[in-house]
C-alpha positions in Angstrom: -74.1 22.8 -69.2 -71.0 20.7 -68.8 -68.5 21.5 -66.1 -65.1 22.6 -67.1 -61.9 22.2 -65.1 -58.8 24.2 -65.8 -55.5 22.5 -66.0 -54.1 24.7 -63.2 -56.7 23.5 -60.8 -56.4 19.8 -61.6 -52.6 19.6 -61.0 -52.7 19.9 -57.2 -55.4 17.2 -57.0 -53.3 14.8 -59.1 -50.1 15.4 -57.1 -52.0 14.9 -53.8 -53.4 11.6 -55.0 -50.0 10.5 -56.1 -48.5 11.4 -52.8 -51.2 9.4 -51.0 -50.6 6.4 -53.1 -46.8 6.5 -52.5 -47.3 6.8 -48.7 -49.5 3.8 -48.8 -46.9 1.7 -50.6 -43.7 2.9 -48.6 -42.6 0.8 -45.6 -42.6 2.4 -42.1 -39.4 4.2 -41.1 -36.9 2.1 -39.1 -36.2 3.1 -35.5 -32.8 2.5 -34.2 -32.7 0.3 -31.1 -31.4 2.0 -27.9 -27.8 1.5 -27.0 -27.3 -1.5 -24.5 -27.3 -0.4 -20.9 -24.1 -0.7 -18.9 -24.0 -3.7 -16.5 -24.9 -3.2 -12.9 -22.0 -2.5 -10.6 -21.4 -5.9 -9.0 -18.9 -7.0 -6.3 -19.0 -10.6 -5.2 -20.5 -11.1 -1.7 -17.3 -13.1 -0.9 -15.2 -10.0 -1.6 -17.5 -7.8 0.5 -17.1 -10.3 3.3 -13.4 -10.1 3.1 -13.6 -6.3 3.3 -15.8 -6.6 6.3 -13.5 -8.9 8.1 -10.7 -6.5 7.6 -12.7 -3.5 8.6 -14.2 -5.3 11.7 -10.8 -6.3 13.0 -9.3 -2.9 12.6 -12.3 -1.2 14.4 -12.2 -3.8 17.3 -8.4 -3.5 17.8 -8.3 0.3 17.6 -10.9 0.4 20.3 -8.5 -1.3 22.8 -8.0 1.1 25.6 -4.6 1.4 27.3 -6.2 0.9 30.7 -5.6 -2.4 32.3 -6.8 -3.2 35.8 -5.9 -6.9 36.1 -4.6 -10.0 34.3 -8.0 -10.8 32.9 -8.3 -7.4 31.2 -4.9 -7.9 29.6 -5.9 -11.3 28.2 -9.3 -10.0 26.9 -7.5 -7.3 24.9 -4.8 -9.7 23.8 -7.3 -12.1 22.4 -8.8 -9.2 20.3 -5.4 -8.1 19.0 -4.2 -11.5 17.9 -7.4 -12.6 16.1 -6.3 -12.0 12.5 -4.8 -14.3 9.9 -2.1 -12.2 8.1 -2.8 -13.2 4.6 -6.5 -12.8 4.9 -6.1 -9.4 6.5 -3.9 -8.2 3.6 -6.5 -9.5 1.1 -9.3 -7.9 3.0 -7.5 -4.6 2.9 -7.6 -4.7 -1.0 -11.2 -5.8 -1.0 -12.0 -2.9 1.3 -10.0 -0.5 -1.0 -12.2 -1.6 -3.9 -15.4 -0.7 -1.9 -13.9 2.7 -1.1 -12.9 3.3 -4.7 -16.5 2.6 -5.8 -17.5 5.6 -3.7 -15.8 7.9 -6.2 -18.3 8.9 -8.9 -15.6 10.3 -11.3 -13.9 6.9 -11.4 -17.1 4.9 -11.7 -18.2 7.2 -14.6 -14.8 6.8 -16.2 -15.0 3.0 -16.2 -18.6 3.1 -17.5 -17.4 4.7 -20.7 -16.0 1.3 -21.6 -18.9 -0.8 -20.1 -21.6 -0.4 -22.7 -20.0 -2.2 -25.6 -19.7 -5.9 -24.8 -16.6 -6.5 -26.8 -14.8 -3.4 -25.4 -15.9 -4.4 -21.9 -14.4 -7.8 -22.1 -11.2 -6.4 -23.6 -10.7 -3.9 -20.7 -11.5 -6.6 -18.1 -8.9 -8.8 -19.8 -6.3 -6.0 -19.7 -6.9 -5.3 -16.0 -6.7 -8.9 -15.0 -3.4 -9.2 -17.0 -2.0 -6.0 -15.4 -3.9 -4.4 -12.5 -2.0 -1.1 -13.2 -4.1 -0.7 -16.4 -6.9 0.7 -14.1 -4.6 3.7 -13.2 -5.1 5.0 -16.8 -8.9 5.2 -16.4 -10.4 8.7 -16.0 -11.0 9.4 -12.3 -8.4 7.0 -10.9 -6.5 9.8 -9.1 -9.5 10.9 -7.0 -10.4 7.2 -6.3 -6.8 6.5 -5.3 -6.9 9.5 -2.9 -10.0 8.0 -1.2 -8.3 4.6 -0.8 -5.1 6.1 0.6 -7.0 8.2 3.1 -9.2 5.3 4.2 -6.4 2.6 4.5 -3.8 5.0 5.8 -6.0 6.8 8.3 -7.1 3.6 10.0 -3.6 2.2 9.9 -2.3 5.3 11.7 -5.0 5.1 14.3 -4.0 1.4 14.9 -0.4 2.4 15.2 -1.1 5.3 17.6 -3.3 3.0 19.7 -0.5 0.5 19.9 1.9 3.2 21.1 -0.5 4.0 23.9 -0.9 0.4 24.9 2.9 -0.1 24.8 3.4 2.8 27.1 0.9 1.4 29.5 3.2 -1.7 29.8 5.6 0.6 31.7 3.0 2.6 33.5 1.1 -0.4 35.1 4.3 -1.7 36.6 3.4 0.4 39.6 0.6 -2.0 40.3 1.6 -5.3 41.9 -0.7 -7.5 39.8 1.2 -6.5 36.6 4.4 -8.1 37.9 2.6 -11.5 38.5 3.2 -14.3 36.0 0.9 -14.5 33.1 -1.7 -17.2 33.9 -1.6 -20.4 31.8 1.2 -19.1 29.6 1.4 -22.1 27.4 -2.3 -22.2 26.8 -2.3 -18.5 26.1 0.3 -18.8 23.4 -1.5 -21.9 21.9 -4.8 -19.9 21.8 -3.1 -17.0 20.2 -1.7 -19.1 17.4 -5.1 -20.8 16.9 -6.9 -17.4 16.7 -4.2 -16.2 14.3 -4.8 -19.0 11.9 -8.6 -19.2 11.9 -10.8 -17.7 9.2 -11.8 -14.2 9.9 -15.5 -13.1 9.9 -16.9 -9.7 9.3 -19.6 -8.2 11.5 -23.1 -8.7 10.0 -24.0 -5.1 10.1 -20.6 -4.1 8.7 -21.0 -6.5 5.8 -24.4 -5.1 5.0 -23.1 -1.6 5.1 -20.2 -2.3 2.8 -22.5 -4.2 0.4 -24.6 -1.1 0.0 -21.6 1.1 -0.3 -20.2 -1.0 -3.1 -23.3 -0.4 -5.2 -23.5 3.4 -4.4 -26.6 2.9 -2.3 -24.9 4.4 0.8 -21.8 6.4 1.6 -18.8 5.5 3.8 -18.0 9.2 4.6 -14.4 9.0 3.4 -13.1 12.3 1.9 -9.8 13.1 0.4 -8.1 15.0 -2.3 -6.8 13.4 -5.5 -3.5 11.6 -5.3 -1.1 11.4 -8.2 0.7 8.1 -9.0 2.9 6.2 -8.4 0.7 4.1 -6.1 1.5 1.0 -4.0 0.4 -2.4 -5.2 -2.4 -2.5 -2.6 -3.9 0.8 -3.9 -3.6 -0.3 -7.5 -5.2 -3.6 -6.9 -8.1 -2.0 -5.0 -8.7 0.3 -8.1 -8.5 -2.7 -10.4 -11.1 -4.7 -8.5 -13.3 -1.7 -8.3 -13.0 -1.2 -12.1 -14.0 -4.8 -12.7 -17.0 -4.4 -10.5 -18.2 -1.4 -12.6 -17.6 -3.6 -15.8 -19.8 -6.3 -14.3 -16.8 -8.7 -14.1 -16.2 -8.9 -10.4 -19.3 -11.1 -9.4 -19.4 -14.7 -8.4 -19.0 -15.9 -12.0 -15.6 -14.3 -12.2 -14.5 -14.7 -8.6 -11.7 -17.1 -9.3 -9.9 -14.6 -11.6 -10.6 -11.7 -9.3 -9.2 -13.4 -6.3 -5.8 -13.3 -7.9 -5.9 -9.5 -7.8 -6.4 -9.4 -4.0 -3.3 -11.4 -3.3 -0.4 -8.9 -2.7 2.7 -10.6 -1.4 4.6 -7.6 0.1 1.9 -6.6 2.5 1.1 -10.3 3.4 4.8 -10.9 4.1 5.0 -7.8 6.3 2.0 -9.0 8.4 3.4 -12.5 8.6 6.6 -11.3 10.0 4.8 -9.1 12.5 2.8 -12.0 13.6 5.8 -14.2 14.1 7.4 -11.5 16.2 4.2 -11.4 18.3 4.5 -15.2 18.9 8.1 -14.9 19.8 7.3 -12.1 22.3 4.5 -14.1 23.9 6.7 -17.1 24.1 9.2 -15.4 26.4 6.9 -13.0 28.2 6.3 -13.9 31.9 4.8 -11.0 33.9 1.5 -9.5 32.8 3.0 -6.2 31.8 5.1 -7.9 29.2 2.0 -9.3 27.6 0.8 -5.7 27.3 4.0 -4.8 25.6 3.6 -7.7 23.1 0.1 -6.5 22.3 1.0 -2.9 21.8 4.2 -3.4 19.9 3.6 -6.4 17.7 -0.1 -6.9 17.4 -1.0 -3.2 17.0 2.1 -1.0 16.1 3.7 -3.5 13.7 0.4 -4.4 12.0 -0.5 -0.7 11.7 2.9 0.0 10.2 2.4 -2.7 7.6 -0.8 -1.1 6.5 0.7 2.5 6.6 3.3 1.2 4.1 0.6 -0.6 2.0 -1.3 2.7 1.7 1.8 4.5 0.5 2.1 6.9 3.5 5.4 7.7 5.2 6.2 5.1 7.9 6.3 6.4 11.5 9.7 7.8 12.5 9.7 6.1 15.8 9.4 2.6 14.4 11.5 0.2 16.3 12.1 -2.3 13.5 11.0 -3.3 10.1 9.9 -7.0 10.2 12.0 -9.2 8.0 12.4 -13.0 7.6 15.7 -12.9 9.4 14.5 -10.8 12.4 11.4 -13.0 12.8 13.5 -16.1 13.6 15.3 -14.4 16.5 14.0 -14.6 20.0 13.0 -11.3 21.4 12.6 -10.2 24.9 10.4 -7.1 25.6 12.5 -4.0 26.5 12.5 -3.1 30.1 13.5 0.2 31.8 17.1 0.0 32.9 17.7 -0.5 36.5 19.3 2.4 38.4 23.1 2.2 38.7 24.4 1.1 42.0 26.6 3.5 43.9 30.1 2.4 44.5 31.0 1.9 48.2 33.7 4.2 49.5 36.8 2.3 50.5 
């Protein structure tokens, strides 16, 4: 007896066969490639070394204690305080500001928004190099600026206060006979100070390694602060700009020449230059040992600290003696001394 199939039972089989045939002929579905990864945060080792040189000088100089026991102790402290090249110190402060800004996650994340697309990344980098203030418009810049101001300003204030204590000791040690003796080898001391002040600064090896890790987010510097609203000083702005370029992958060795233009800030450099000239003028006329102590406290520490307080955008100390200018730096200056007691008039 022949088998019979109803039409209703044959339809599903036909459709299933057709579906299998169509699947065999259709190409596999296309899978979209993953979006390109953002570049690794990269800050040139040269910039990290500049930041380390700045940080190392500040730490060594703020560690000077206002306790002097003899002429040798004065000269050792003086050799520490004079050992900075003004322009390099100002540039190092901006490089250090960039490392500090890279500690702020909100700012780093804000920059990374523009880092994934290569065309957009290059455009943002171009705008920052053209105008560093462009970085202020990036999300998270206010919190990063707060960190920079706290870091630079706090260290500058400590340097200034340390200088005040050293300056005061110039008066206090006058009770000790050795302090009134002439500075040994005065001419050689001044020549050595000028040589140290024009030599290239080097950062501490451990300090450099620490800042290198901090620039990539691998370690923390321990700086805390609240967000700071603009306007910002050129030093703070340029620190943010260099940090933004590092997040964009545009602050490495390949772009170092362009980035170096951002760390040159003329106002702070001029302030430090004038302070250094005043220091040399002071040393040139200082004779007793206590006057060298005065030169160290006032010009190497207080004046340099004031320049950095101004660079951070904080109020300058009220008790500032002077603001270094090109005109004042050309005048000879003799350290202030306590007035001698008035002589009593003889009765006639």
